[in-house]
N, C-alpha and C positions, 0 to 999 in steps of 0.2 A: 599128733599133736591138732584135734580140731580146732576150729576157730570157736566154736561155741567153747569149748573149754575152756580157749586162750580167754576168751571175755568175761568169764565165767570168773578168771581167775583175776581177772584186772579189775571190772566193780567189784567184788567181795576188799580185796585189796583199797579201793578209793574209798569204800563207802565205811568200814573200816577206821579209816582216816578219819573219813568225816564225822562219825562220829566221837571219835577223842577230842575235836576239833569244837565241836560244837559244847561237849563236858566242857571244856576252856577254851573261850576265843583266843585267850592271848598268846597259845600254842600256834599261832597262825604260819608263824617260818617254819614249824617240822609239819606241819601241815602241806602247805606248799611243797615240802622238798619229799616227803612221802607220795603226791599223786605226783612229781617228778620223776620218782624210781620208777612207780609202777607201770607209769606211761612206757619207758625205757627199757621197763621190762617186757612188757608186751609188745612193743614195735620191734625190738630183737628176737622173739622167740617167733611171731609172726612172719617176718621175713625168713627167718631157720626153714619154719612150717610151708613156702610156697615155695623154697629151694628146691624143697622134700620133695613136691608135691611136682615140681617141674624135671627132677630127674623119673620119678614115678612115669609121668607122660612118656617120657624117652622111650623107656622100660614098655611100653605097651605100644610104639609105632610102630607101625605096619614097615616105613624106609628103616628102620633099624632093626628090626626082624630082618630085612633083606639083608644087609650089609655086614653086623656087627651081631656077635654072638654075647651073651652075658657072659663075665668071670667070676665078681664079688662087689657087694654090697663094702663103702669103708664108709667112715665119720667126718667132716674136715668140719676146721674151724675158722670164721674170718673176725678181725676187727672191722666193727662198722661205726657208725658216726651214734649211733644209738646202743654201743654195749658189742660185747661176743657174740657170733652168728654162729649155732650148730646146725648144719645140715648133715642127712645122705645122700652119697654121689656115687654113683655105679661105676665100674670097669669096664668097658667092651672091647673086643679082641675082634677087629678085623677079619672081618670070612677072605680075602685075597691078598694083604698085605701080608697078614699075620701080625701089625702093630696094636699095641694096647691105647687107650685113650678115655681119657674121661670127657664122653661127650657136652655132659651138663657143663663143665669146665670151659672147652672150648665154648660152646655157645654166649656164656657170661665174659669171653675174652681173658679168661684165667689164667695168668700163669701157676706153671706148677706145684711153687715154694713160695706161691702170694701170699703176706699173712691178712692181706689189707684189702677192704672193698676199696670200688673206683672212691667214693667220697670220700672215705677215711682220707685215703691218699690225698684227694685234692685240698681236704682240711689242713694237715696236717705242712701241705706247701703253705699253702693259704697263709698260717701260723706262720711258720719260718721266713716268708718272706720279710716278715716285718720284726718279729721276736728270733731268740734267740733258740737255737737245735730244742735245747732241754726245754723252753719252754712250750714251744711248737709239741713234744712229746710226752708230756702230761694236759693236752689239750684233749686228747680220748679218754675213754673210758673205761678201763679194760680189765677183768679180774682173775683169768684164766692166760692171759700172753704179756709178754711184757715189751714196753716201748720204749725204747733209749732213745738217749740224744743222737746213738751210734745210726740206728735206723733210720733218722729222719735226715740225718746229712744223706746216708745213701740214695732215698728217695728223689736229695737234690742232683746227688750227682748222677742219677739215672736218667734228668729231663736229657733230648735229644738234643745233641750239637748242633744242629738246623732244625728250626721251629719252622712248620710248617706256613706258609703266607696264606689269606686269604684266594680264593677261586679271582681271577683277572674278569671285570667286568664287559660287560661286552660292550663296544667298539660306539653306541648310542646312550649308555647310561654314564659313560669315564666324563671326569670333571671335567670343565674349561675354565683353569685359570691361565690369567697371563702371566703370574707370578709366582712362584714358591720359595719359601725361607726354610736353608737350613741351618742350626746351629751347630758348633762340635766342640766338645773339651775331655778332659779326666780327671781322672780320680786317682792317686797313689794308696794301694791297699798293701798292706802288708803281707807278705808271704810268710807260709809258716811249713816249715822241713825238718822232721824228725821231730816234732815237739818245741821249735823255737822260733824264733824268727831269723826269717832269713833274707833281707832288701825288700822293697817294694814290686808289685805288679804297676802296670798301665793298665786302667778298667775306662776303655774308650765307650763315650755315650755322645752320640746323635740323634738328635731329633729333628722333625722337618713340620712345617705345619703351614697356612694358608694365608695366613697375615691376622693383626689383631686388633681386638677390641676394646673399647672401653666397656668397665664393669661398672665403675663407680669415678668421681672423684680421684685420680692420681694412682687407678689401678688400672691393668688393661691383661688381658686375656687372652692366650693365643687360639687361632682359630684350625679347628682340624689336626690335633696336634698327633702324630706318632712317632713313637723310640724304636732305636735302635742299640744295642748295646753287646758288651763283651773282651774279650782280653785281645783277641786277634792280633799275635805279635809277630812282626815282619811285613814286608813290604806285600808278600803274598796274599797273606791271610788281612791285613789292611785291606787290599784290593778287594777279598771276598766281603769283607763288611760292607764297602761304598757299591760294589756289585749288585748286593741286598735293597739297598736304599732304590737304587736306580731300577730296581724291578719292582719295588713300591710302586714307584712312579708312572711304571709302564705301563702296570696293571689297575692303577684308579683314576689317570688325569690323560687328557688327549695332549702330549707330550709337542704337536705338531699348533695346535693354539697357543702352546706356553709359549713365551716372550723368551723370560730368563730365570734359572732357578739361584738364587744368594746364597753359596757359604760362604759363613762367616764362621773367624773363630781366633785364636791367640796367632795365627802364623804358625803353626805347626807344622813338620814336613807333611806330619796323616793326613792335617787335615785341611791343606795345598793339593794335596793328590788327589782331594774332591771330584777337581775339574778334570781330571784323566779319564773318570767313570760317569759322571753325573751329566746328563744332556742336558748343551746349552746350562752348564755349570759355571759360573761367575764367582770369582774368590773377593770378599770384603772383610776390612780389618774389623775387630772386634774393637771397638771406643773404650769397654772396659779395659782390656790387658793395653791400649794405647795409653791412658790416664796411668796404668800404674807403671811405666818406661817414664812418662815425664816426671809423676811423681816422685818418684826415684832419682833423677838428677835434679829434681830444682830443688829438692830436700837439700842439697846438699849447699845452698847457701847458708851466708851468716843470718838471716833472722824473716821475720815471718814475710814483710812488702815485700821482698828481695825475691822472696820463693814465690811469692804471686804472679809478680809482674816476669820472670822467666817462665812462668808454665803463662801464660797469657801467650809471650812472644813465642813461644814452638806451635802452640792453638793455632797463631798467625801464619807463620810460616807453613805447616800443612796446607791452612785454608788459602793460601798463595801460589801454590804448589812451587813452595822454594827449598829444595833438599838441597842444594847446597849452600845458598844459608843456615841451617838450618847444621848441619852438620859442622860448621865454620862455628858456628855458636856453642857449638857441644868440645868443638877442639878446647876454646878459649873457657871453659868453667872447668874442662879438663887440666888447663895446665894449671888454673889458678887456685881450684881445692886439694889437686895432687890427687882427685880420685879418679884420672885419666881411664882405671877398668869399667867404672859404671858407665861412664862418657862413651866408651867405646862400643861395651852392649849396647846401646841402646841408641849408638849409629849402628848395626849393623842391625837392629832393627826395623829402623827410619829405610835403609838398605833395600834390602829382604819384600819393603813391606807397603812400600811408598806408592805403588798404584792402586793398592786396595784400601789405603785412607783416603786416597782421592775419591773412590766409588764412596765411601762410606761417608765423608762428607760434600759431596755433588751430587749425589743419585736420591732422588725424594723418596724413591720407592723405596728405600732401604733402613730396616729398621734397627733399636740396639740392642746388642745382643746379650741373650738373659740367661747366657751357659751356666756360668758360674752358679746360681740361684737352683740351676736344673741339677746338673752335678752331687749339688747337697743334699738335694731332694731326691735325686731317683738314688744315687749311690753314695754316698757318703753318711747317708742316716742312718744304713745297716749295717756297711761294709767298712768305712774308716775312723767313726766321728768315735768311738769308742776302742779301745783296746783291746785285739783281737789278731789274729792270726787266720788268715786263708791258704787251702791248697788248691793250687793253678784251678783245676776243673772246676771244686768246690765255686770258688772267684766267678769262674766265666759262666757258670749256669743262674747262681742268683743275682748277676747282672742281666741274662735275659729271662728269668723269671720275674723282677721287680718290671723290668719292661712291656713282659705278656700283661702282666697285671693290670696296667695305665692303659695299656692298647686296647685289652677286651675287655676288661674287669671282672672283681675274684670269682665270680658264677663258672666263668670258663675256664678256668683252671681245671672243669673235671675232663674238658676235650685235651686238654692238654697231657693229661695223662691216662684217657683212653689209647690218642696216639702213641706212645708210649709200648704202653701192653703191645696194639697192636702190633708194632713192628717186632716186638722182643717174640712175639709168637709166630710171627712171617717166615722167621730167622729159624728159631726150634722147630716147629710143627711146618709138615706140608697139609695144604687142605684137606679135608676130611669129609665131605660135603653134606654139614648140619644144618644148611640151610632148607626150610620145611619138616623138621624133626617132629614138630610139639606140631600138631594139624587143627584144623579149628574145629573139629568135631571135640577133641581133647578140650580143647581152650573151653569152648562152652559146656560141657559137663561140666569142669572145673568150678568159671562163674557161680554155674545153678546149685552147685553143692554151698559156696560161699553166701549166696541171697538167701535161701533157706536160714543161716545163720540169723538172720535179722528177729527171725519171727520168736528165736531167745530172745533176745531184748524185748519185743512189745510185752512176754510174758513176766519177764524181768521189775517191767514197770509198772505192773499191775500189784506185784506182789508187794512193794513198797508203800506206795500210797496212803493211807491217812495214818495207819499206827504208828512211821517213819516220824512225820509231818507233828501232830501231838509231840511225840516224846520231844521233838528239835526243840518246839515253842515251849516249850516248859522248863526243858535246861536253860532257853536265854533269858525267863520272864525271874529264874532263880538267879541268875550271873546277877542282873540289870538289878534284883534286890537288894545285895550285898556290895554296892556300889557307895 
């Protein structure tokens, strides 16, 4: 189908919708929908026409004729962001190896059984990152194909386990900062197995930033934040997570200029292990979790006045570095209230994190930790705040996807799809030398033919002219007169 035919159909549909609109201006919603449908119909047909033209260029290519024989032409359809695309692609046979290839598909980086365009897949991933799989499935319009929530789930699962990081910066371009800050926490996400919930998984979240700046009164913003997340179960996988963080720092910062990398968290073993992987890493206790421990034991007191006094004593012991006094005080509270189980838990927390608590109180470069809020926003908001269950692979990939969006922006999800498809093609297909298959002369000839289509638009404008304008004016006057 030529572009002139496509433009003619588009213009006819839009003008027909416009005629109906001017007959009754109250029908503007219907007019808007009709123009939108006509535009999408034109876009999908135009894309299909361009792909068919590209396939024809490959058929006529001298490079193709040298290495491949034509076997047959087949029809193929794809779901795109503007609707279904139909096009023709040619099956070729390699003269030397005897292998059969759709060379157009390979140039497009299009796997054999793929039903979605790259942009369409990126769209449903962006939707699934925020909403349910079902909502994401309904975000694409298609007539001849079916998109189910299982389709969306499979696309989420297909995200590469290791998402590639940016290329390392040249040494002279790496940032020079004295301090970096890392905060870490976890989300407990329901596991689904055989259709039923089966315990919880730990979704780990780490984010790195350079500092904090004031946005307005009482509000601060993290500077140059970068997120890392996933399941990473076990000590070996946990080490891999921290190695990814270290690799990012190495690629973007001058590590010799760095003085310290503060690692803050609730004192969990997986968080503390970060100091073994991060160059110049120092663990600092999270004051938020400290407050939770102190509140837990202080609330054992019989009245509010006593509770506040007990809190003050604990903070005083920590500030003055009096661990022994704090432990004795805990023992007395446990004996008096009969809740030694609680006081012993707090004592263990103090014992294991005392040095880190001292840094939190006395190092002026340490910020308060906001990990709880970040876990809620990055992970819980999609993964655990509503009743739902996740498979292990789905949970891990969704954690990674939500971090990727925050690190790179929604428009970059298409790069994630491209990377996945290239990896898939590398594993299933050897290189076939399709580079240069469509030469510059062919492209110029095709472009010239497309440019000639614009003369049709000029002729069309001349035919509309005066008569159409007069008819619309009369219609408007009649409707105003009826008000």
